[in-house]
C-alpha positions as CSV (number, residue, x, y, z in Angstrom):
1,X,-13.7,17.1,15.1
2,X,-10.2,14.7,16.7
3,X,-9.4,12.2,13.9
4,X,-7.4,9.8,14.5
5,X,-5.2,8.0,11.9
6,X,-3.7,4.6,12.6
7,X,-1.9,3.4,9.7
8,X,0.3,-0.1,9.9
9,X,3.0,-0.7,7.7
10,X,5.7,0.7,5.7
11,X,6.0,4.1,4.3
12,X,3.3,2.5,1.5
13,X,1.1,2.6,3.6
14,X,1.4,5.4,6.0
15,X,1.4,8.1,3.4
16,X,-1.4,8.0,1.7
17,X,-2.8,8.7,5.9
18,X,-0.6,11.8,5.8
19,X,-1.8,13.3,2.4
20,X,-6.2,12.6,4.0
21,X,-4.5,14.1,7.2
22,X,-3.6,16.5,5.8
23,X,-6.5,17.5,3.9
24,X,-8.1,16.9,6.9
25,X,-6.0,19.0,8.5
26,X,-6.8,22.1,6.2
27,X,-10.4,21.6,6.7
28,X,-10.0,22.4,10.2
29,X,-9.8,19.2,12.1
30,X,-8.1,18.1,14.9
31,X,-5.2,14.9,13.4
32,X,-3.7,12.4,15.9
33,X,-1.7,10.3,14.0
34,X,-0.9,6.7,16.0
35,X,1.8,4.7,14.2
36,X,5.6,3.0,14.6
37,X,7.9,5.9,15.5
38,X,9.4,5.1,12.5
39,X,7.1,7.9,11.4
40,X,7.3,10.2,14.3
41,X,9.3,13.2,12.4
42,X,6.8,13.5,9.0
43,X,4.0,13.2,10.9
44,X,5.4,16.3,13.1
45,X,6.4,17.7,10.4
46,X,3.2,17.9,8.9
47,X,1.3,19.5,12.2
48,X,-0.5,16.0,13.7
49,X,0.3,14.8,17.2
50,X,1.6,11.8,17.0
51,X,1.3,8.8,19.3
52,X,4.1,5.9,18.9
53,X,2.3,2.3,18.8
54,X,5.5,0.6,18.3
55,X,9.3,1.5,18.6
56,X,11.6,2.6,15.5
57,X,13.8,-0.6,17.0
58,X,11.0,-2.9,16.3
59,X,10.0,-1.5,13.4
60,X,13.7,-2.2,12.1
61,X,13.3,-5.5,13.6
62,X,10.9,-6.7,11.2
63,X,12.0,-5.5,8.0
64,X,15.7,-7.3,9.0
65,X,14.1,-10.6,8.6
66,X,14.3,-11.9,4.6
67,X,11.3,-13.9,5.2
68,X,9.0,-10.3,5.4
69,X,9.1,-11.4,1.8
70,X,8.4,-15.3,1.3
71,X,5.6,-15.7,-1.0
72,X,3.6,-17.5,1.9
73,X,5.3,-17.2,4.7
74,X,5.6,-13.9,4.6
75,X,2.3,-12.9,6.3
76,X,2.5,-15.5,9.6
77,X,5.7,-14.1,10.1
78,X,4.5,-10.4,10.5
79,X,1.0,-11.5,11.9
80,X,2.9,-13.2,14.9
81,X,5.8,-10.8,15.3
82,X,3.7,-7.1,14.3
83,X,0.3,-7.1,13.8
84,X,-1.1,-9.1,16.3
85,X,0.5,-7.2,18.9
86,X,-0.7,-4.3,18.2
87,X,-4.0,-5.3,18.9
88,X,-3.9,-4.2,22.4
89,X,-2.1,-1.7,22.4
90,X,-4.3,0.1,19.1
91,X,-7.1,-0.6,20.8
92,X,-6.0,1.3,24.5
93,X,-4.5,3.7,22.5
94,X,-8.1,5.0,21.2
95,X,-10.1,4.4,24.1
96,X,-8.0,6.8,25.8
97,X,-8.2,9.4,23.2
98,X,-11.6,8.9,22.4
99,X,-14.6,11.0,23.0
100,X,-18.0,10.1,22.0
101,X,-19.5,12.6,19.4
102,X,-16.0,14.5,19.0
103,X,-13.7,11.6,17.7
104,X,-13.9,9.7,14.2
105,X,-10.6,7.0,13.2
106,X,-9.8,6.4,10.2
107,X,-7.2,3.3,9.9
108,X,-5.4,0.8,7.7
109,X,-6.2,-2.9,6.5
110,X,-4.2,-4.3,9.6
111,X,-5.1,-1.5,12.4
112,X,-7.8,-4.1,13.8
113,X,-7.0,-2.7,17.4
114,X,-9.4,0.0,15.6
115,X,-12.0,-2.3,14.8
116,X,-12.3,-3.7,18.4
117,X,-12.8,-0.1,19.4
118,X,-15.5,0.2,17.4
119,X,-17.4,-2.7,17.8
120,X,-17.1,-2.4,21.9
121,X,-16.9,1.7,22.0
122,X,-18.8,2.6,19.6
123,X,-16.2,4.0,17.8
124,X,-17.5,5.5,14.5
125,X,-14.7,4.4,11.5
126,X,-13.6,4.1,8.5
127,X,-10.8,1.7,7.1
128,X,-8.7,2.3,4.3
129,X,-7.3,-0.4,2.1
130,X,-4.8,0.5,-0.6
131,X,-5.3,-2.6,-3.0
132,X,-8.3,-4.5,-4.6
133,X,-6.8,-7.9,-3.7
134,X,-8.7,-7.2,-0.4
135,X,-11.3,-7.4,-1.6
136,X,-13.0,-11.2,-1.9
137,X,-15.2,-11.4,-4.7
138,X,-15.8,-15.0,-6.2
139,X,-17.0,-13.1,-9.9
140,X,-13.0,-10.9,-10.0
141,X,-10.7,-13.1,-7.4
142,X,-7.5,-11.8,-7.3
143,X,-4.4,-12.8,-7.6
144,X,-3.0,-14.5,-4.4
145,X,0.9,-14.7,-3.4
146,X,2.0,-18.4,-3.4
147,X,-1.7,-19.9,-4.5
148,X,-1.9,-17.5,-8.0
149,X,-5.2,-16.9,-9.5
150,X,-8.1,-19.2,-9.8
151,X,-8.8,-20.8,-12.8
152,X,-11.4,-19.4,-14.6
153,X,-13.3,-22.5,-15.4
154,X,-14.0,-22.7,-12.2
155,X,-17.6,-22.4,-11.1
156,X,-19.1,-19.7,-8.5
157,X,-19.9,-21.9,-5.9
158,X,-16.2,-23.7,-6.4
159,X,-14.5,-20.5,-5.7
160,X,-16.8,-19.6,-2.5
161,X,-15.2,-23.5,-1.6
162,X,-12.1,-21.9,-1.8
163,X,-12.2,-18.9,-0.2
164,X,-14.2,-20.7,2.8
165,X,-10.9,-23.2,3.1
166,X,-8.4,-20.1,2.3
167,X,-10.2,-19.4,5.7
168,X,-9.4,-21.7,7.5
169,X,-5.5,-22.0,7.1
170,X,-5.6,-17.4,8.0
171,X,-7.9,-18.0,10.9
172,X,-5.4,-20.4,12.2
173,X,-3.1,-17.6,12.0
174,X,-5.2,-14.8,13.2
175,X,-7.4,-16.0,15.4
176,X,-6.1,-17.1,18.1
177,X,-4.2,-13.6,19.1
178,X,-7.5,-11.5,17.9
179,X,-10.0,-13.4,19.8
180,X,-8.1,-13.3,22.8
181,X,-8.1,-9.3,22.5
182,X,-11.6,-9.7,22.1
183,X,-12.0,-11.8,24.9
184,X,-10.0,-9.4,27.5
185,X,-12.8,-6.8,26.9
186,X,-15.5,-8.7,26.7
187,X,-16.5,-8.8,22.9
188,X,-17.0,-12.5,21.2
189,X,-15.2,-14.6,19.2
190,X,-14.6,-13.9,15.2
191,X,-13.9,-16.4,12.4
192,X,-13.2,-15.7,8.4
193,X,-11.5,-11.9,9.7
194,X,-10.4,-11.4,6.6
195,X,-13.5,-12.0,4.6
196,X,-16.1,-9.3,6.4
197,X,-14.6,-9.0,9.0
198,X,-12.3,-6.8,9.2
199,X,-13.8,-4.3,6.5
200,X,-15.7,-1.4,8.5
201,X,-19.5,-1.5,8.2
202,X,-19.4,1.8,8.3
203,X,-17.3,3.3,5.4
204,X,-14.8,1.1,3.9
205,X,-12.7,3.2,1.6
206,X,-10.7,1.4,-1.3
207,X,-8.0,4.0,-2.3
208,X,-8.3,2.8,-6.2
209,X,-9.8,4.2,-9.3
210,X,-12.7,1.6,-10.9
211,X,-10.4,1.2,-13.9
212,X,-7.7,-0.8,-12.0
213,X,-10.2,-2.2,-9.4
214,X,-13.6,-2.9,-10.7
215,X,-16.2,-2.8,-7.6
216,X,-17.7,-6.3,-7.7
217,X,-21.7,-7.4,-6.8
218,X,-20.3,-9.2,-3.3
219,X,-17.9,-7.0,-2.2
220,X,-19.5,-5.1,1.4
221,X,-22.1,-2.7,1.2
222,X,-19.6,0.0,2.8
223,X,-17.1,0.1,0.4
224,X,-16.4,3.6,-1.7
225,X,-13.8,3.2,-4.4
226,X,-12.1,6.9,-4.8
227,X,-9.4,6.6,-6.6
228,X,-5.0,6.5,-6.0
229,X,-4.4,9.0,-3.2
230,X,-0.5,9.7,-5.0
231,X,0.5,11.4,-1.7
232,X,4.1,12.1,-2.6
233,X,6.7,12.5,-0.1
234,X,9.3,16.1,-0.9
235,X,10.8,15.9,2.8
236,X,14.1,14.2,2.6
237,X,14.2,14.8,-0.9
238,X,17.3,15.5,-2.7
239,X,18.1,18.8,-2.9
240,X,18.1,20.7,-6.4
241,X,19.8,19.0,-8.9
242,X,19.6,15.6,-7.6
243,X,18.8,13.8,-10.9
244,X,22.4,13.2,-12.1
245,X,23.5,15.3,-15.2
246,X,25.1,12.7,-17.4
247,X,22.1,10.2,-16.9
248,X,19.4,10.7,-18.8
249,X,16.1,8.5,-19.2
250,X,17.2,5.8,-16.9
251,X,15.9,2.8,-16.2
252,X,14.4,3.7,-12.4
253,X,14.9,0.0,-10.1
254,X,13.0,0.2,-6.9
255,X,12.0,-2.4,-4.4
256,X,10.2,-0.7,-2.3
257,X,10.9,1.2,1.0
258,X,10.8,-1.2,3.3
259,X,13.6,-3.8,1.5
260,X,16.6,-4.7,3.3
261,X,17.4,-7.5,1.7
262,X,17.5,-6.9,-2.2
263,X,20.9,-7.9,-3.0
264,X,20.1,-10.2,-5.9
265,X,17.5,-7.6,-7.6
266,X,20.0,-4.9,-7.4
267,X,22.8,-7.1,-8.8
268,X,20.6,-9.3,-11.0
269,X,19.5,-4.9,-12.2
270,X,22.4,-3.7,-12.6
271,X,23.5,-7.0,-15.0
272,X,20.5,-5.7,-17.1
273,X,21.6,-2.5,-17.6
274,X,25.0,-3.8,-18.9
275,X,23.6,-5.9,-21.4
276,X,21.2,-3.6,-22.8
277,X,23.5,-0.3,-22.6
278,X,20.9,1.5,-20.8
279,X,21.8,4.2,-17.9
280,X,19.8,3.0,-14.6
281,X,18.9,5.0,-11.4
282,X,18.6,2.8,-7.6
283,X,16.3,4.0,-5.7
284,X,17.0,2.3,-2.4
285,X,17.6,3.7,1.2
286,X,19.8,0.9,2.4
287,X,22.6,1.7,0.0
288,X,24.1,-2.1,2.0
289,X,21.8,-3.6,-0.8
290,X,23.9,-2.7,-3.7
291,X,26.6,-3.9,-4.9
292,X,30.6,-2.7,-4.0
293,X,31.1,-0.8,-7.2
294,X,28.3,0.4,-9.7
295,X,28.9,0.4,-13.1
296,X,29.5,3.7,-14.6
297,X,25.9,4.9,-15.8
298,X,24.5,3.7,-12.9
299,X,23.3,6.2,-9.7
300,X,22.1,5.4,-6.7
301,X,19.3,7.5,-5.1
302,X,18.2,7.5,-1.0
303,X,14.9,9.2,-1.5
304,X,13.4,11.0,-4.7
305,X,9.5,11.4,-5.1
306,X,8.6,9.4,-7.5
307,X,6.0,12.1,-8.9
308,X,9.0,14.3,-10.1
309,X,11.6,11.0,-10.7
310,X,9.3,9.0,-13.0
311,X,8.3,11.4,-15.8
312,X,12.4,11.5,-16.5
313,X,12.7,8.2,-16.7
314,X,12.3,5.9,-19.8
315,X,10.8,2.7,-17.8
316,X,10.2,1.4,-14.2
317,X,11.4,-2.0,-12.9
318,X,10.0,-2.5,-9.2
319,X,8.3,-5.2,-6.8
320,X,4.4,-4.0,-7.3
321,X,4.2,-2.3,-4.2
322,X,1.1,-0.5,-5.2
323,X,2.1,3.5,-4.7
324,X,4.5,3.1,-7.1
325,X,2.6,1.0,-9.2
326,X,0.1,4.5,-9.3
327,X,3.1,6.6,-9.7
328,X,4.4,5.1,-12.8
329,X,0.7,4.8,-14.4
330,X,0.1,8.5,-13.4
331,X,3.8,9.4,-15.3
332,X,3.1,6.4,-18.7
333,X,6.4,5.2,-18.3
334,X,6.1,1.0,-19.0
335,X,6.4,-0.8,-16.0
336,X,8.3,-4.4,-15.6
337,X,7.3,-5.9,-11.9
338,X,9.1,-8.8,-10.3
339,X,6.1,-9.7,-7.5
340,X,7.0,-11.4,-3.8
341,X,4.5,-11.5,-1.9
342,X,1.4,-10.0,-0.6
343,X,-0.6,-8.0,-2.3
344,X,2.0,-7.4,-5.6
345,X,0.9,-9.9,-7.6
346,X,-2.6,-9.2,-8.2
347,X,-1.5,-5.4,-9.0
348,X,1.5,-6.7,-11.3
349,X,-2.1,-8.7,-13.4
350,X,-3.6,-5.6,-13.2
351,X,-0.7,-3.7,-14.7
352,X,-0.8,-6.4,-17.2
353,X,-4.4,-6.6,-18.0
354,X,-4.1,-2.9,-18.4
355,X,-1.5,-2.8,-20.9
356,X,0.6,-0.6,-19.8
357,X,3.8,-3.0,-18.3
358,X,5.2,-6.6,-17.9
359,X,5.6,-8.5,-14.8
360,X,8.2,-11.4,-14.7
361,X,8.7,-14.1,-11.5
362,X,11.9,-13.5,-8.8
363,X,13.9,-17.1,-10.3
364,X,13.0,-15.7,-14.3
365,X,14.4,-12.4,-13.8
366,X,18.3,-12.8,-14.6
367,X,17.7,-14.8,-17.2
368,X,14.5,-13.7,-18.9
369,X,14.4,-9.5,-17.8
370,X,16.7,-8.0,-20.7
371,X,14.0,-9.1,-23.2
372,X,10.6,-7.9,-21.6
373,X,12.4,-4.6,-20.7
374,X,13.9,-4.3,-24.2
375,X,10.3,-5.0,-26.1
376,X,8.6,-2.1,-22.9
377,X,11.5,0.6,-24.8
378,X,11.2,-0.7,-27.9
379,X,8.2,-1.6,-28.9
380,X,6.2,2.4,-29.9
381,X,2.8,0.4,-28.6
382,X,3.8,0.5,-24.9
383,X,4.2,4.3,-24.9
384,X,0.4,4.4,-26.2
385,X,-0.7,2.6,-23.9
386,X,1.1,3.7,-21.0
387,X,0.0,7.5,-21.8
388,X,-4.1,6.2,-22.5
389,X,-4.3,5.0,-19.0
390,X,-2.0,8.1,-17.4
391,X,-4.7,10.1,-19.0
392,X,-7.1,8.7,-16.8
393,X,-5.6,10.9,-13.4
394,X,-7.1,14.5,-14.9
395,X,-8.9,16.2,-12.9
396,X,-9.0,13.5,-10.7
397,X,-7.9,14.7,-6.9
398,X,-9.2,10.9,-5.2
399,X,-7.6,12.4,-0.9
400,X,-9.9,14.7,-1.4
401,X,-13.0,12.2,-2.6
402,X,-11.9,10.0,0.5
403,X,-12.0,12.5,3.1
404,X,-15.7,14.0,1.7
405,X,-16.8,10.7,2.1
406,X,-15.4,10.7,5.5
407,X,-16.7,14.0,7.2
408,X,-20.2,13.1,5.0
409,X,-20.3,8.9,6.5
410,X,-18.8,9.7,10.2
411,X,-18.4,13.4,10.9
412,X,-22.0,14.3,10.0
413,X,-23.3,11.5,11.4
414,X,-21.8,12.0,14.9
415,X,-22.9,15.8,14.8
416,X,-18.7,16.8,14.4
417,X,-19.4,19.1,10.9
418,X,-20.5,22.0,11.0
419,X,-21.8,23.8,7.8
420,X,-19.6,23.9,4.8
421,X,-19.0,27.5,4.8
422,X,-16.6,27.3,7.6
423,X,-13.9,26.1,5.4
C-alpha cells in the first residue's frame, strides 16, 4: 500500500510522522512524505519519497515573524499565510498520487487539503492530532490561548454556547479560503471547521495517553488515543561527547524548534541561572537569539536528542510544546513551562495537574521564574511525582499501536493489507 504522510508545521509536528512512516515502511508499505521542503533531508534519509508543498524560504519567512507567538494574533496570521495557501497545493498533490485501492493517507491537524481529498476522491484518511486541546468537550474544556479556562461553575449548555461563539470567530479566519477551495472542486461549504469537520470520520488518532488527555463522551466516535509518539531524531545531533564535561545536571532551556524570536526568553533564562547558581544548557538551532556573551556555566547546543539529554537534566524550562512535554515526562524530570500560544497553555495545565511541573506566564518569568525553579529543584516531592509519571511509559509503544490502527482501519478496509505473516 502507498501511504501518503501529510504533516503541516514545525519539527514537533513532522517528527512523529517520521516515526510512523518508518514503522509502516518496516511493514512493507511505500511511504511518500508530502510537506515543507525544510524537511526534505530527514524524509529522504528515512528512505521515503518526498514531495514539497512549500519551499524552505516560505517556511523560514513564517518563522521570522514575531507575531507567530502572539496569544491571539498567531493563528489568524498562520492561517492566512500558511494553512490556507496549502489547501489547494495539498489537494492537488494528493489527487495526482492517489490510486483507489492502493493508496491511503495520514495527515496532520492542519492539512485541510487531505480532508478535501477524502470527501471528493474517497481517499482513505487518518487525521493525527498530537495534542488533547484539538478535541472540544463541554465536559472537560481545554485551556485556550488568549481565552484561558472556562469557569468550573459554567453549566454545560453555556459552555456549548461559548464554543459556538468561538467558532464564529474561527470561521471568519478559515471559512473563506477553505470554502473557496471546496467550491473549485465541487464541494459544498462547511462551517464550524475546528469543531467536527477537521476530524476524519474514518480514523482520528490522538497521539497522547489517556492519562494526559482523557477521551470524553462528546469526542467524535472515530477517535482513538494511543500515546506519545516519542520519535526522536538523532541525525544532526552533536558527535559523541556532545554533553559538556564541566556541566553536570544542568537546567535545560528550549523555546522550541520553530522559535527564532526568543531573545528575551534566553536573556532572562541566563539571569535565572545566575540567581540560582546553577549550570544551564540552551538548546536552539538559531544562536542569534542568545546573549552575545553567555555566563561561564551556560553552554549552547544547536540540537540534542531530548530522549538522551533530559535524563541528564535537573529540570527543563520550555515553551510547552507537546513533544517537549512528553520527553520531559518520560525522563522523569520536573518542568517549568512558559506557554505563549497554540496548545501550550493547555499542555502546561495538564502537566501541573499531573504534579510534574509548574507554569508561569512570559510576563512573570523574569521576576518569579527563579522562585518556581527553586521549588522544583529543592522540594523532593517533585522528583517523586515525576518519577511516578515516568513509570507510566513502561511497555508502551504508541507508534506501533497507531500503525496497527492505520492498517486495520484503512488498509484492510480497502484491500491493501495481506496476511500478518508477511511481517
